[in-house]
C-alpha positions in Angstrom: -59.3 26.1 -175.9 -62.2 24.2 -178.2 -65.3 25.7 -178.1 -69.3 23.9 -176.7 -70.6 23.4 -180.0 -67.3 21.2 -181.3 -68.2 18.4 -179.1 -67.8 15.6 -181.5 -70.0 13.1 -181.6 -70.1 9.3 -182.6 -72.4 6.2 -182.2 -76.6 6.5 -182.8 -76.9 10.3 -181.7 -74.6 12.7 -183.8 -74.4 16.3 -182.4 -76.2 17.9 -184.9 -73.6 20.8 -186.3 -76.4 23.1 -187.6 -78.1 24.2 -184.9 -78.6 27.8 -183.8 -75.9 28.7 -181.5 -77.8 29.2 -177.8 -78.0 32.4 -175.7 -78.6 33.0 -172.1 -81.3 35.4 -171.7 -82.1 37.7 -168.3 -84.9 39.0 -167.3 -86.1 40.8 -164.3 -88.4 39.1 -161.3 -91.3 40.7 -160.3 -89.2 42.3 -157.8 -86.9 44.1 -160.1 -83.2 41.7 -159.3 -82.0 40.5 -162.5 -82.2 36.1 -162.3 -81.1 34.4 -165.5 -83.7 32.5 -166.9 -87.0 33.8 -165.2 -89.9 35.6 -166.9 -91.8 35.5 -163.8 -92.9 33.6 -160.3 -95.1 30.7 -160.5 -97.2 30.0 -162.9 -99.9 28.4 -163.7 -98.9 27.1 -167.4 -101.7 25.2 -168.0 -105.7 24.8 -167.1 -105.6 21.5 -165.6 -107.7 18.3 -166.8 -108.1 16.4 -164.2 -104.6 15.3 -163.7 -102.7 15.4 -160.4 -100.0 17.8 -160.3 -97.5 18.6 -157.0 -97.1 22.0 -157.9 -97.2 24.6 -161.0 -94.8 25.3 -163.2 -92.5 27.7 -161.6 -90.7 30.0 -163.6 -88.0 31.3 -161.3 -87.1 33.3 -158.2 -84.7 36.2 -157.2 -83.6 33.5 -154.6 -82.1 31.3 -157.8 -78.4 31.4 -158.1 -76.4 31.0 -161.1 -72.8 29.0 -161.0 -69.9 31.0 -159.9 -68.1 29.0 -162.3 -66.2 30.6 -165.5 -65.1 27.7 -167.3 -67.0 26.0 -169.2 -67.2 21.9 -169.4 -69.7 19.4 -170.5 -73.0 19.2 -168.6 -75.1 16.0 -168.4 -78.2 16.2 -166.1 -79.9 12.6 -166.5 -83.4 12.6 -165.4 -84.3 9.5 -164.8 -81.1 7.8 -164.1 -82.7 4.3 -162.8 -79.2 2.8 -161.6 -76.7 4.7 -163.5 -76.6 2.8 -166.8 -77.2 5.9 -168.8 -74.0 8.0 -167.4 -72.3 5.3 -167.9 -73.7 4.9 -171.8 -72.3 9.2 -171.6 -69.0 7.9 -170.0 -68.8 5.7 -172.7 -69.1 7.8 -176.0 -72.7 7.3 -176.7 -73.7 11.0 -176.6 -70.4 12.1 -177.7 -66.4 12.1 -176.9 -66.3 13.1 -173.9 -62.7 13.6 -174.1 -63.5 16.7 -176.8 -65.6 17.7 -173.9 -64.7 21.9 -173.2 -61.5 22.8 -171.3 -59.6 19.8 -171.8 -63.0 17.3 -171.1 -63.9 18.3 -168.5 -67.5 17.2 -167.1 -70.6 17.3 -164.7 -73.2 14.9 -164.2 -76.1 15.2 -162.0 -78.6 11.7 -162.2 -82.2 12.3 -160.6 -84.1 9.4 -160.3 -87.5 8.9 -157.8 -87.2 4.8 -157.2 -85.4 4.5 -153.9 -84.3 1.1 -155.3 -81.2 2.8 -156.9 -79.7 4.6 -154.0 -77.1 2.8 -153.7 -76.2 2.4 -156.9 -76.2 6.3 -157.3 -74.7 6.6 -154.2 -71.3 4.3 -155.8 -71.4 6.8 -158.8 -70.9 9.7 -156.5 -68.1 7.7 -155.1 -66.4 6.5 -157.9 -66.4 9.7 -159.4 -66.0 12.5 -156.9 -66.8 16.1 -157.8 -67.7 15.4 -160.8 -71.6 13.2 -160.3 -74.0 14.1 -158.4 -76.9 12.1 -157.6 -80.4 13.0 -156.3 -82.0 9.9 -155.4 -84.9 9.0 -154.7 -86.3 12.5 -156.1 -88.6 13.5 -159.4 -87.3 15.3 -161.7 -90.5 17.8 -162.6 -91.0 21.7 -163.3 -91.0 22.7 -159.5 -90.2 21.8 -155.8 -93.0 19.6 -153.7 -93.3 16.2 -152.6 -95.8 14.0 -155.0 -96.5 9.9 -154.8 -93.9 8.2 -156.7 -95.8 5.1 -157.9 -93.3 1.5 -158.4 -93.2 -0.6 -161.1 -92.3 -4.0 -159.3 -93.0 -6.6 -162.0 -90.6 -5.3 -164.8 -87.4 -7.0 -163.3 -85.6 -7.8 -166.5 -86.2 -4.2 -167.6 -84.6 -2.5 -164.6 -88.3 -1.5 -163.5 -88.5 0.9 -166.1 -92.1 1.5 -165.2 -92.2 3.5 -161.8 -93.7 7.0 -162.9 -95.8 9.8 -160.9 -98.3 8.6 -163.0 -101.4 6.4 -161.8 -102.2 5.8 -165.5 -99.3 4.1 -166.2 -99.3 0.6 -167.6 -97.0 -0.5 -165.3 -97.8 1.4 -161.8 -101.3 -0.3 -162.7 -99.3 -4.2 -163.1 -98.0 -3.6 -159.8 -101.3 -2.3 -157.9 -100.3 1.2 -157.4 -97.0 0.6 -154.8 -95.8 3.6 -153.7 -93.4 5.9 -151.9 -93.1 10.2 -151.4 -90.3 11.7 -152.5 -89.6 14.9 -153.2 -89.7 16.9 -156.7 -86.6 19.0 -157.7 -87.3 21.9 -160.9 -85.6 20.9 -163.5 -85.5 24.5 -164.9 -84.3 25.7 -161.2 -81.5 23.1 -161.9 -80.6 24.5 -165.1 -80.4 27.8 -163.8 -78.1 26.6 -161.0 -75.3 24.0 -163.0 -74.4 25.6 -166.0 -73.8 28.3 -167.7 -73.5 29.3 -171.5 -70.1 28.1 -172.8 -71.2 24.6 -171.5 -72.7 21.9 -174.2 -75.8 20.6 -171.9 -76.9 17.2 -172.5 -80.7 16.7 -171.3 -82.2 13.2 -171.0 -85.2 12.8 -170.1 -87.2 9.5 -169.5 -89.0 10.3 -166.5 -92.3 8.2 -168.0 -94.9 10.8 -168.5 -94.2 13.3 -166.6 -92.3 15.1 -169.6 -95.7 16.1 -170.5 -96.1 18.0 -167.8 -92.6 19.7 -167.8 -91.6 21.0 -171.3 -94.6 22.7 -172.2 -92.8 24.9 -168.7 -89.3 24.4 -169.8 -90.3 26.1 -173.4 -91.2 29.1 -171.8 -88.4 30.2 -169.8 -85.4 31.6 -171.5 -83.1 29.3 -169.4 -84.3 26.5 -172.2 -81.5 28.0 -174.2 -78.9 26.9 -172.0 -79.4 23.5 -173.3 -77.1 21.8 -176.8 -79.6 18.6 -176.7 -82.5 17.5 -175.7 -82.7 13.7 -175.6 -86.4 13.1 -174.4 -88.0 9.5 -174.8 -92.2 10.6 -175.3 -94.8 8.1 -173.6 -98.0 8.0 -174.2 -100.3 11.2 -173.2 -102.2 9.5 -170.8 -99.4 9.5 -168.5 -99.0 12.6 -168.2 -101.5 14.9 -165.0 -101.4 18.2 -166.0 -104.0 17.8 -168.7 -101.5 18.8 -171.9 -103.0 18.2 -175.4 -100.6 17.0 -178.0 -101.0 20.6 -180.2 -99.4 21.9 -176.9 -97.0 19.6 -176.4 -95.4 19.5 -180.0 -95.8 23.4 -179.4 -93.5 23.1 -176.4 -91.2 21.4 -179.1 -91.3 23.9 -181.3 -90.2 26.6 -179.0 -87.2 24.2 -178.0 -85.9 23.9 -181.0 -86.3 27.7 -181.8 -84.3 28.3 -178.7 -81.7 26.5 -180.2 -82.3 22.7 -178.7 -81.6 20.1 -180.7 -83.8 17.1 -180.3 -83.5 14.2 -182.1 -86.6 12.2 -182.9 -87.6 8.4 -181.4 -85.0 8.1 -178.5 -85.0 5.6 -176.6 -83.3 5.2 -173.0 -81.0 2.5 -172.8 -83.0 -0.1 -170.2 -79.9 -2.3 -168.6 
């Protein structure tokens, strides 16, 4: 059985073989229970500077449950999945040869997308790949669980409506007249805790139109970050974040993630179609 780090990558993104080995960290929750990847209960990580966020950074509670699975595999967490195009890139080997995943090429993918325009497409991906693909459609990726206003890009037809965002400051949400829907948020930290085991090869792709400025400082301060092997994050203008994160705080978060063994390629841009 090949170890998780034996995944061979091809194409534009090569797996960094020199990256430190990740380790899972167990912490005690405030009630004394053992919870993999928890530091404390709900934490206000940043002093807010005028942004509107649906909830604060949630680093975990004893209600989170680790998976019972023991066989390692590739885990592809696609945040900002659109119609599943990046997942199809994953299957096509853009991020590594899927056949070289642990346990004979086993993989699971979770596709998270807030724009309800893509509900049917993501449902179809689950139907095509039963048991391997889990779609969370009409759901925004974030650092806690709540409901949020999500602004729809209605103008960028050729770019697959790529500017839909939680940010009212996004150029495409402004251009679209702030057409909005209300959607639930999923906690990325909880997703990592409940879907991955230390032996997995975990790719976290994040193209969430500014919400990365809110999420990454929270993620960097949780031990679940050490479960990630590769973080593919498309960084958008700082004005599209809502939590008031400064450039220094964001850069510090990236450095903290790298120190935990997370490989973060520079200047990642996900494909639109």
